[in-house]
C-alpha positions in Angstrom: -5.6 0.4 12.8 -8.2 2.5 14.6 -11.7 3.6 13.7 -12.6 3.5 9.9 -12.4 6.9 8.2 -15.8 8.1 7.0 -16.4 8.7 3.3 -19.0 10.8 1.5 -20.8 10.3 -1.8 -18.8 12.0 -4.6 -21.9 13.0 -6.5 -25.7 12.4 -6.4 -25.4 11.4 -10.1 -22.7 8.8 -9.5 -24.1 6.1 -7.2 -21.2 4.0 -6.0 -18.6 6.8 -6.1 -17.2 8.1 -2.7 -14.3 10.1 -1.4 -12.5 10.9 1.8 -10.1 13.8 2.4 -7.1 13.0 4.7 -3.7 14.4 5.6 -1.1 11.7 5.2 2.4 10.9 4.1 4.6 7.7 3.8 3.4 4.2 3.6 0.0 3.6 5.2 -2.8 1.0 5.7 -6.2 2.6 6.5 -9.7 1.4 6.8 -12.5 3.5 5.3 -16.2 3.1 6.2 -18.5 2.5 3.3 -21.6 0.9 4.7 -22.9 -0.4 1.3 -19.8 -2.4 0.6 -19.5 -6.2 1.0 -16.5 -8.5 0.4 -18.2 -9.4 -2.9 -17.9 -5.9 -4.4 -15.2 -4.7 -6.8 -13.7 -1.5 -5.4 -11.3 0.7 -7.3 -9.3 3.4 -5.5 -7.3 6.4 -6.7 -5.6 9.3 -4.9 -4.8 12.9 -5.7 -3.2 15.8 -3.9 -5.5 18.7 -2.9 -4.5 22.4 -3.4 -4.2 23.9 0.1 -5.9 27.2 -1.0 -8.8 25.9 -3.1 -9.2 22.3 -1.9 -9.2 21.3 -5.6 -7.3 18.2 -7.0 -4.0 18.9 -8.7 -0.8 17.0 -9.6 2.0 18.2 -7.3 5.6 17.0 -6.9 4.7 14.0 -4.6 4.0 10.6 -6.1 1.0 8.8 -4.7 0.5 5.1 -5.1 -2.3 2.7 -4.2 -0.8 -0.7 -3.5 -3.7 -2.9 -2.2 -7.4 -2.7 -1.8 -9.5 -5.1 0.2 -13.3 -4.7 0.4 -15.0 -6.0 3.6 -18.5 -5.8 5.1 -19.0 -2.1 5.5 -15.3 -1.1 5.1 -12.5 -0.9 2.5 -8.9 -1.3 3.6 -6.4 0.5 1.5 -2.6 0.2 1.5 -0.8 3.0 -0.3 2.0 5.5 -0.2 2.4 9.3 -0.4 6.1 9.9 -1.2 6.6 13.1 0.8 8.3 14.1 4.0 5.3 15.7 5.7 1.5 15.2 5.6 -0.2 16.3 2.3 -3.9 17.1 1.8 -5.0 14.0 -0.1 -8.3 13.0 -1.6 -9.0 9.2 -1.8 -11.6 8.2 -4.3 -13.6 5.0 -4.3 -15.6 3.5 -7.1 -17.8 0.6 -6.0 -19.4 -1.9 -8.4 
């Protein structure tokens, strides 16, 4: 699966909220590095497409689905799908409780 993808805090005001920007399409299983996470945490994940010009979230024509989320010690594995023929700029959000 390779090295975990690094995430960044979504906002200083939202402790426990993180995101990672990736380019992806099709069915995927990826590991994301969130050092504060343990296998006892609840982790919620969502995805959105990013506008190529502004890097802002928007709803395009592709459907994006999160299938499974598995928190581990320092990582979160996500299985999902971006239903498009080529890579799309995608933001993956994490809310950790």
